[in-house]
C-alpha positions in Angstrom: 0.0 0.0 0.0 1.3 3.4 -0.8 0.5 6.7 1.0 1.2 10.2 0.0 2.7 12.7 2.4 2.2 16.5 2.3 4.9 17.0 -0.2 3.0 14.8 -2.7 5.7 12.1 -2.6 4.6 8.4 -2.5 5.9 6.1 0.1 5.4 2.3 0.4 4.0 1.2 3.8 6.7 -1.5 3.9 9.5 1.0 3.7 11.2 1.1 7.1 13.9 3.7 6.4 11.5 6.7 5.8 9.4 8.0 8.7 7.4 11.0 7.9 5.8 12.9 10.8 2.8 10.9 12.2 1.3 14.1 13.6 -2.4 13.2 13.6 -1.8 9.9 15.4 0.8 11.3 17.8 -1.5 14.3 18.7 -4.4 12.0 19.3 -2.5 9.5 21.4 -0.9 12.2 23.5 -4.2 13.8 24.2 -5.7 10.4 25.2 -2.9 9.9 27.7 -2.7 13.5 29.0 -6.4 13.9 29.4 -8.0 10.5 29.3 -11.4 11.6 30.8 -11.8 14.4 28.3 -10.7 12.2 25.5 -13.0 9.3 26.2 -15.9 11.6 27.0 -15.5 13.0 23.5 -15.4 9.5 22.0 -18.5 8.3 24.0 -20.8 10.4 21.8 -20.6 7.5 19.4 -22.9 5.5 21.6 -26.6 5.9 22.1 -27.2 6.7 25.8 -30.5 6.4 27.8 -28.9 8.6 30.4 -25.6 10.5 30.3 -22.8 9.5 32.7 -22.0 11.4 35.9 -18.3 10.5 35.9 -16.1 9.3 33.0 -13.7 7.2 35.2 -13.9 6.0 38.7 -10.3 4.7 39.2 -9.7 2.8 42.5 -6.7 0.6 41.6 -6.9 -2.1 40.4 -10.5 -1.4 39.5 -11.6 1.0 36.8 -15.3 1.8 36.3 -16.1 3.8 33.2 -19.0 6.2 32.6 -20.5 5.7 36.1 -24.1 6.8 36.4 -24.8 6.4 32.7 -27.4 4.1 31.2 -27.6 2.3 27.9 -28.1 -1.1 26.3 -25.6 -3.0 24.2 -28.2 -4.6 21.9 -29.5 -1.1 21.0 -26.0 -0.1 20.0 -25.7 -3.1 17.7 -29.3 -3.5 16.3 -32.0 -1.0 17.1 -30.4 2.2 16.1 -29.5 0.8 12.7 -32.7 -1.1 12.1 -34.7 2.0 12.9 -32.8 4.2 10.5 -32.0 4.3 6.8 -29.8 1.3 7.4 -32.8 -1.0 8.2 -32.5 -2.9 4.9 -28.7 -3.0 5.0 -27.2 -6.4 5.2 -25.9 -7.0 8.8 -24.7 -10.6 8.2 -23.9 -12.8 5.3 -23.9 -16.3 6.7 -22.2 -19.2 4.9 -22.6 -22.7 6.3 -20.1 -25.5 5.8 -22.6 -27.4 3.7 -23.1 -24.5 1.4 -26.3 -23.2 3.0 -26.5 -19.4 3.1 -28.6 -16.7 4.9 -28.6 -13.0 4.3 -29.8 -11.1 7.4 -30.6 -7.3 7.3 -30.5 -5.1 10.3 -34.3 -5.1 10.3 -34.3 -8.9 10.2 -31.8 -9.0 13.0 -34.0 -6.8 15.2 -37.0 -9.1 14.5 -35.0 -12.2 15.3 -33.5 -10.7 18.5 -36.9 -9.6 19.8 -38.3 -13.1 19.3 -35.3 -14.7 21.0 -35.5 -12.3 23.9 -39.2 -13.0 24.3 -38.4 -16.7 24.6 -35.8 -16.1 27.2 -38.1 -14.0 29.3 -40.8 -16.7 29.1 -38.3 -19.2 30.3 -37.8 -17.0 33.4 -34.5 -15.4 32.5 -34.1 -12.1 34.2 -31.7 -9.2 34.4 -28.4 -10.4 35.9 -29.1 -14.1 35.3 -26.3 -16.1 33.6 -27.0 -17.9 30.3 -24.6 -20.4 28.8 -24.4 -20.6 25.0 -22.9 -23.7 23.3 -23.6 -23.3 19.6 -21.9 -23.7 16.3 -21.2 -20.7 14.1 -24.7 -20.2 13.0 -26.8 -17.0 13.1 -28.6 -18.1 16.2 -25.3 -17.7 18.1 -25.2 -14.0 17.4 -29.0 -13.7 18.0 -28.7 -15.4 21.4 -25.9 -13.1 22.5 -27.8 -10.0 21.5 -31.0 -11.3 23.1 -29.3 -11.8 26.4 -27.8 -8.3 26.2 -31.3 -6.9 25.4 -32.9 -8.2 28.6 -29.8 -7.6 30.8 -28.8 -11.3 31.1 -25.1 -12.1 31.3 -24.1 -14.5 28.5 -21.4 -17.0 28.8 -20.4 -18.3 25.4 -18.7 -21.7 25.5 -16.7 -22.7 22.4 -18.4 -25.5 20.6 -15.3 -27.6 20.6 -15.2 -28.0 24.3 -15.9 -31.2 26.2 -18.7 -31.9 28.6 -16.3 -31.5 31.5 -15.2 -28.1 30.2 -18.8 -27.0 29.8 -19.7 -28.1 33.3 -16.7 -26.2 34.8 -17.9 -23.0 33.2 -21.6 -23.5 33.9 -20.9 -24.3 37.6 -18.6 -21.4 38.1 -21.1 -18.9 36.5 -24.1 -20.7 38.1 -26.0 -20.4 34.8 -29.7 -21.3 34.8 -30.1 -21.9 31.1 -28.0 -23.4 28.4 -28.6 -22.8 24.7 -27.3 -25.4 22.3 -28.0 -27.1 18.9 -28.8 -30.6 17.8 -25.4 -30.5 16.2 -23.0 -28.7 14.0 -20.9 -29.5 11.0 -17.1 -29.7 10.9 -15.1 -31.1 8.0 -18.1 -33.0 6.7 -19.0 -34.6 10.0 -21.8 -33.9 12.4 -20.7 -32.9 15.9 -23.4 -34.1 18.3 -23.5 -31.0 20.5 -26.7 -31.8 22.3 -25.3 -35.2 23.4 -22.2 -33.4 24.8 -24.5 -30.9 26.6 -26.5 -33.8 28.1 -23.4 -35.2 29.7 -22.5 -31.7 31.0 -25.9 -30.9 32.4 -25.8 -34.1 34.4 -23.0 -32.4 36.4 -24.7 -28.9 36.5 -27.3 -28.6 39.2 -28.0 -24.9 38.3 -29.3 -25.6 34.8 -33.1 -25.5 34.8 -33.7 -25.7 31.0 -31.9 -26.6 27.8 -33.0 -24.6 24.7 -32.1 -26.5 21.5 -31.7 -25.1 18.0 -32.7 -27.7 15.4 -29.9 -27.5 12.9 -28.5 -30.8 11.8 -30.7 -33.6 10.5 -29.9 -36.2 13.2 -32.3 -36.6 16.1 -30.7 -36.1 19.6 -32.2 -37.3 22.8 -34.8 -34.9 24.2 -35.8 -34.9 27.8 -39.3 -33.5 27.9 -38.8 -32.2 31.5 -35.8 -30.1 30.7 -35.2 -29.7 26.9 -37.1 -27.3 24.7 -36.9 -26.9 20.9 -36.3 -23.3 20.0 -38.5 -23.6 17.0 -41.5 -24.7 19.1 -41.4 -21.6 21.3 -40.4 -19.1 18.7 -43.8 -19.5 17.0 -45.5 -18.0 20.0 -43.2 -14.9 19.8 -43.3 -14.2 16.1 -44.3 -10.5 16.5 -42.9 -9.9 19.9 -41.3 -6.6 20.8 -39.2 -6.7 23.9 -38.2 -3.3 25.4 -34.4 -3.2 25.9 -33.3 -3.1 29.5 -31.7 0.1 30.4 -28.4 -1.0 31.9 -26.0 0.8 34.2 -22.8 1.6 32.2 -20.8 -0.6 34.6 -23.3 -3.6 34.6 -21.7 -6.9 33.3 -22.4 -7.8 29.7 -20.7 -11.2 29.5 -18.4 -13.7 31.1 -15.8 -15.4 28.9 -13.6 -18.1 30.3 -9.9 -18.3 29.6 -7.7 -21.0 31.1 -4.4 -19.3 30.3 -1.5 -21.4 31.8 -3.3 -22.5 34.9 -5.5 -25.1 33.3 -8.4 -23.9 35.5 -10.7 -21.6 33.6 -11.0 -17.9 34.8 -14.2 -16.1 34.2 -13.2 -12.8 32.6 -16.1 -10.3 33.3 -16.6 -7.4 30.9 -18.9 -4.5 31.4 -21.3 -2.6 29.1 -20.4 1.0 28.2 -16.6 0.9 28.4 -16.3 -2.4 26.6 -18.8 -1.4 23.8 -17.1 2.0 23.3 -13.6 0.5 23.3 -14.3 -2.4 21.0 -16.1 -0.3 18.4 -13.5 2.6 18.5 -10.5 0.3 18.2 -12.1 -1.5 15.2 -12.7 1.9 13.6 -9.2 3.2 14.3 -7.4 0.0 13.2 -9.3 -1.0 10.0 -10.8 2.2 8.9 -14.1 0.7 7.6 -16.5 2.6 5.4 -20.3 2.3 5.2 -19.9 0.0 2.2 -17.2 -2.2 3.6 -17.7 -6.0 3.6 -16.0 -7.2 6.8 -14.9 -10.7 7.7 -13.4 -11.7 11.0 -12.8 -15.5 10.8 -12.8 -16.1 14.5 -15.3 -18.2 16.3 -17.6 -16.3 18.6 -16.6 -18.7 21.4 -13.4 -16.6 21.8 -12.9 -12.9 22.6 -12.0 -12.0 19.0 -15.4 -13.3 18.0 -17.1 -11.4 20.8 -15.4 -8.1 20.1 -14.7 -8.1 16.4 -17.3 -10.5 15.0 -20.3 -9.5 16.9 -20.3 -6.3 19.0 -17.9 -3.9 17.3 -18.9 -4.4 13.6 -22.6 -4.4 14.5 -22.2 -1.3 16.6 -20.6 0.4 13.6 -23.4 -0.7 11.4 -21.1 -2.8 9.1 -21.9 -5.8 6.9 -20.1 -8.9 8.2 -19.4 -12.4 6.8 -19.8 -15.3 9.2 -18.6 -18.8 8.1 -19.3 -22.0 10.0 -16.7 -24.4 8.7 -13.0 -25.1 8.6 -10.7 -22.9 6.4 -9.6 -25.8 4.2 -12.8 -27.8 3.8 -13.9 -29.1 1.4 -10.8 -27.7 -0.3 -7.9 -25.4 0.6 -9.4 -22.4 -1.3 -12.8 -22.3 0.6 -11.9 -19.0 2.2 -10.8 -17.5 -1.1 -14.1 -18.5 -2.6 -15.9 -16.7 0.1 -13.8 -13.5 -0.3 -14.5 -13.5 -4.0 -18.2 -14.3 -3.6 -19.0 -11.5 -1.1 -16.3 -9.1 -2.3 -14.8 -8.9 1.2 -12.9 -5.7 1.7 -11.6 -6.1 5.3 -10.2 -9.6 6.3 -9.1 -10.4 9.8 -7.6 -13.9 10.6 -4.8 -15.7 12.4 -1.1 -16.2 11.6 -1.7 -19.9 12.1 -4.2 -19.9 9.2 -1.8 -17.8 7.1 1.0 -20.3 7.6 -1.2 -23.2 6.6 -2.0 -21.5 3.4 1.7 -20.6 2.8 2.5 -24.3 3.0 0.0 -25.2 0.3 1.4 -22.7 -2.2 0.1 -19.8 -4.2 -1.7 -21.8 -6.9 -4.9 -21.9 -4.9 -4.9 -18.2 -4.6 -4.5 -17.7 -8.3 -7.9 -19.3 -8.9 -9.7 -16.4 -7.3 -10.1 -12.7 -7.6 -9.1 -11.2 -4.2 -8.8 -7.6 -5.5 -11.7 -6.5 -3.3 -9.4 -6.6 -0.3 -8.4 -3.3 1.1 -7.2 -4.0 4.6 -6.0 -7.3 6.2 -5.4 -8.1 9.9 -3.9 -10.8 12.1 -4.8 -11.9 15.6 -4.0 -14.6 18.1 -0.2 -14.4 18.3 2.6 -12.3 16.9 2.8 -12.9 13.1 6.3 -13.8 12.0 7.9 -11.6 9.3 7.9 -14.4 6.6 4.2 -15.0 7.0 3.6 -11.2 7.1 5.4 -10.8 3.8 3.6 -13.7 2.2 0.2 -12.5 3.4 1.0 -9.0 2.1 2.2 -10.2 -1.3 0.0 -13.1 -2.3 -3.3 -12.3 -0.5 -3.2 -8.5 -0.4 -1.5 -8.1 -3.8 1.0 -5.7 -2.1 -1.9 -3.2 -1.8 -3.3 -3.8 1.7 -1.9 -2.7 5.0 -1.6 -5.5 7.5 -3.1 -4.7 10.9 -1.2 -6.9 13.3 -3.1 -6.7 16.6 -1.9 -7.4 20.1 -4.6 -7.7 22.8 -6.2 -10.3 25.1 -9.5 -11.6 26.4 -8.9 -9.4 29.4 -8.3 -6.1 27.5 -11.6 -6.3 25.5 -10.0 -4.8 22.4 -6.8 -4.0 20.5 -4.0 -2.5 22.7 -1.2 -2.3 20.1 -2.0 -2.2 16.4 -1.5 -0.1 13.3 -4.1 2.7 13.2 -5.1 3.0 9.5 -8.3 4.7 10.6 -6.3 7.6 12.2 -3.3 8.0 10.0 -1.2 5.7 7.7 2.4 5.1 8.8 5.1 2.7 7.8 4.7 -0.9 8.9 7.4 -3.3 10.0 6.7 -7.0 9.2 6.3 -8.8 12.6 5.7 -5.6 14.6 2.3 -4.7 16.0 3.6 -1.1 15.6 2.1 1.5 18.0 -0.3 1.7 21.0 -4.0 2.5 20.5 -5.2 5.8 21.8 -5.7 5.6 25.5 -3.1 2.8 25.9 0.0 3.7 27.8 2.4 0.7 27.7 5.9 0.2 29.0 8.6 -2.5 28.9 9.8 -3.5 32.4 12.7 -5.6 33.3 12.5 -8.3 36.0 13.1 -5.7 38.7 10.3 -3.4 37.5 12.5 -0.8 35.9 11.8 0.6 32.4 13.8 -1.3 29.8 16.0 0.5 27.3 15.0 0.4 23.6 15.7 -3.0 21.9 15.8 -4.7 25.3 13.4 -7.6 26.0 11.2 -7.4 29.1 7.6 -7.6 30.3 4.9 -5.5 28.7 2.9 -3.6 31.3 0.1 -1.0 31.1 0.3 2.2 33.2 -3.2 3.6 33.0 -6.7 2.2 32.8 -8.6 2.0 29.5 -12.3 1.5 28.8 -12.1 -2.0 27.5 -10.4 -3.4 30.6 -12.1 -6.4 32.4 -14.3 -5.6 35.4 -13.0 -8.6 37.4 -12.4 -12.3 37.5 -15.9 -13.5 38.0 -16.4 -14.5 41.7 -12.7 -14.3 42.4 -11.3 -10.8 43.0 -8.2 -12.2 44.7 -7.3 -14.0 41.5 -7.8 -10.8 39.6 -5.4 -9.0 41.9 -2.8 -11.8 41.9 -2.9 -12.6 38.2 -2.7 -9.1 36.7 -1.6 -6.6 39.3 0.8 -8.3 41.7 3.9 -8.8 39.5 4.5 -5.0 39.2 2.3 -3.1 41.7 0.4 -0.3 40.0 0.7 -1.8 36.5 -1.5 -4.1 34.6 0.9 -6.9 33.7 -0.5 -9.6 31.4 2.6 -11.8 31.4 3.8 -11.3 27.8 7.4 -10.6 26.7 7.9 -7.6 24.5 10.4 -5.2 23.1 10.2 -1.6 21.9 12.6 -0.7 19.2 14.4 2.6 18.7 11.5 3.9 16.5 9.0 3.2 19.3 7.5 0.2 17.5 6.4 -2.7 19.6 7.4 -6.4 19.1 5.4 -8.9 21.1 7.4 -12.1 21.9 4.8 -14.4 23.4 3.9 -15.6 26.9 6.6 -15.1 29.5 5.7 -18.5 30.9 6.2 -20.2 27.5 9.9 -20.4 27.8 12.5 -23.1 27.6 15.3 -22.9 30.1 18.5 -24.1 28.4 21.6 -24.1 30.6 20.2 -21.3 32.6 19.1 -19.2 29.5 15.5 -18.5 29.1 14.4 -18.6 25.4 10.7 -18.0 24.5 9.0 -20.5 22.3 7.8 -17.6 20.1 11.4 -16.5 19.4 12.4 -20.0 18.4 9.4 -20.5 16.2 9.8 -17.1 14.5 13.4 -17.9 13.8 13.0 -21.3 12.3 10.2 -20.2 9.9 12.7 -17.9 8.4 14.3 -21.0 6.8 13.2 -21.3 3.2 12.0 -24.9 3.7 9.9 -24.3 6.7 6.2 -23.4 6.6 5.3 -23.7 10.2 6.9 -24.8 13.5 6.3 -25.3 17.2 8.9 -25.5 19.9 8.8 -27.6 23.0 11.1 -28.7 25.8 12.3 -32.1 27.0 14.2 -32.8 30.2 18.0 -32.9 29.9 20.3 -34.0 32.7 23.0 -31.4 31.7 21.1 -28.4 30.3 18.0 -28.7 32.4 15.8 -28.5 29.3 16.6 -29.2 25.6 14.8 -27.7 22.6 12.6 -29.9 20.3 11.3 -28.4 17.1 8.3 -29.8 15.4 8.4 -28.6 11.8 6.0 -28.6 8.9 7.8 -28.2 5.6 6.6 -26.3 2.5 5.1 -28.5 -0.2 8.2 -28.4 -2.3 10.5 -29.8 0.4 11.0 -33.3 1.8 12.2 -34.2 5.2 15.7 -35.7 5.5 18.6 -36.0 7.8 20.5 -33.5 5.8 17.7 -31.0 6.1 17.5 -31.6 9.9 21.2 -30.7 10.2 20.7 -27.7 8.0 17.9 -26.4 10.2 20.0 -27.0 13.3 22.8 -25.0 11.8 20.4 -22.3 10.7 19.1 -21.9 14.3 22.6 -21.5 15.6 23.1 -18.6 13.2 19.7 -17.1 13.6 19.7 -16.9 17.4 22.9 -18.4 18.8 24.3 -21.7 20.1 22.0 -21.6 23.0 19.1 -22.0 20.5 20.5 -25.2 19.0 17.7 -27.8 19.0 18.4 -31.3 20.1 15.7 -32.7 17.8 14.1 -31.5 14.6 11.0 -33.6 13.8 9.1 -33.3 10.5 5.3 -33.6 10.7 2.4 -32.9 8.4 0.1 -31.5 11.2 0.5 -29.8 14.5 -2.0 -30.2 17.3 -4.2 -27.1 17.2 -7.5 -26.0 18.7 -10.3 -25.1 16.3 -9.4 -21.5 17.0 -6.0 -22.2 15.3 -3.8 -22.1 18.4 -1.1 -24.7 18.8 -1.4 -26.8 21.9 2.2 -26.6 23.0 1.5 -28.5 26.2 0.7 -31.6 24.0 4.0 -31.3 22.2 5.9 -30.8 25.5 4.2 -33.9 26.9 5.2 -35.9 23.8 8.8 -34.7 24.0 9.0 -35.4 27.8 7.1 -38.7 27.6 4.4 -37.6 30.1 0.6 -37.8 30.0 -0.9 -35.8 27.2 -4.2 -35.1 29.1 -7.5 -33.9 27.6 -7.4 -33.2 23.9 -11.1 -32.8 23.2 -10.6 -29.2 22.1 -8.3 -30.2 19.2 -9.5 -29.6 15.7 -7.9 -32.9 14.4 -6.9 -35.4 17.1 -5.0 -37.5 14.6 -2.3 -34.8 14.7 -1.3 -36.0 18.2 -0.8 -39.6 17.0 1.3 -38.3 14.0 3.5 -36.3 16.3 4.0 -39.2 18.7 4.8 -41.6 15.8 7.3 -39.1 14.3 9.0 -38.6 17.6 9.3 -42.3 18.3 10.8 -42.9 14.8 13.3 -40.2 15.5 14.4 -41.8 18.8 14.7 -45.2 17.1 16.8 -43.7 14.3 19.0 -42.0 16.9 19.5 -45.2 18.8 20.5 -47.1 15.7 23.0 -44.3 14.8 24.5 -44.4 18.3 24.9 -48.1 18.1 26.9 -47.8 15.0 
């Protein structure tokens, strides 16, 4: 992408040696830090308020409460104010099912559907403040259910539809939900996932659940308990013309609970509020992606994750955008399914994960050549730091070297983007692999282990100095855990536990979880750094690093590597990669083992389950793998590792 400065000279966004003044962004960011209350009061005019706020920020560390005294409803922001305007006939959602089924839903349609769903919830006894669990595939009813809960003031708890019965029951019992919404099933890679059966097993462990509301979606017939289960289609008929007045919520009332396990294994209920969250999510989407009224926006995330909450449902609908929602896997029934969808709907803004990008890299560019992707104007990445090689491939082959890449760093806890390019404020040069600069209102710093600010180009812990509107309200039911997890490492700072580095130009580089490190001979090396390095090798498409015990070094590095299609694994290539790692990082990064695989164990959200790889390398129990997208990947990794050990033993025996 090129931009034109005031002199009229063109500059490519990938040019790193020319930095023209970023005055608009710098002025806006400075104002947001110097006068946060004035700045956010100005931004809050973008929301529809039932009652204005009394105070912009009530900051009693570590708790920040935004727009106290104000009243509004999140569903109104997303639906009513568009459906009751000239946008009523505008498409809100293009839905594409894995089987090829489609639905086109206007804002007027969405208002009608949400009212009906809200009426059903009220008839089932759901009231303001009640918790409602949602366990649905990526179908329109998932969005409708979330908005219907918001409309009546219920707190929704969306549970990713790849989770097991035990994972569901853990979340339901912690939130004390009284109702769970599910479907007969869902589709994934041509198979039916029997979601209702999984919910049945979970509900047997959940005494708080009073009713199970079931969406009839797949053709198979699940077991129905007449005392507890209700078909949504049966009760919707009685609410066809229902109009449910939106509950006027306090600005600080909870909107949803979303569970994240992090590194503890035990899910934490991240509680987000109404006004601050809605404002921050919608503003950060606007600032990062610069959508217009005719944009066709596609965030590929599942609504079971925070990316789906913020940037698939709430922010794009609050901005009145047209979004694409797709149910299935990115490579089913063929590797070009996503490109078909982009071409079909003329998608202009595309937001996906580095994991998906690397999968497409591995399969080559010929699949892309079959489709016209020229509608794309802006592209983004989310979920982990994108390595420079994947960034360049994404930029060249999907964006035709004409789209800025919005590399976003944020978390479930932050509610929205914290560090990302701000194309909606001012274009500035991009650096492949860097999330660039903080969002307005975000005041980050790199701290060393002693809590001192690190010098430029020095690695440390990212910490946030000031509250921002999207910040979590609390850990649900566990304020002590909130304090301990996020505020105890560096008192007075929000410290999420990520490594980072700020370079001499002020650009931010996120280096992965501080607890995802391998300790080799006393040296701590992050798995992200190792993985980013190895994918710089021309033969490597994707990789994951894990540790195995070593009597001398403490831990040794094991690399699980997926090769590009035009390369074949060999002993010579293993040696070449080992040598490459020594050069790329240093001798401390020399892997003991390089294992070639066709698949890595990933969740359906695309994240690599490194604990599985570590268990394989260490020879310990793998544990629960029900959230994996393809469980055969574990068997493949285990077989490949055993073959390597056998080959090594033969070599050592001469």
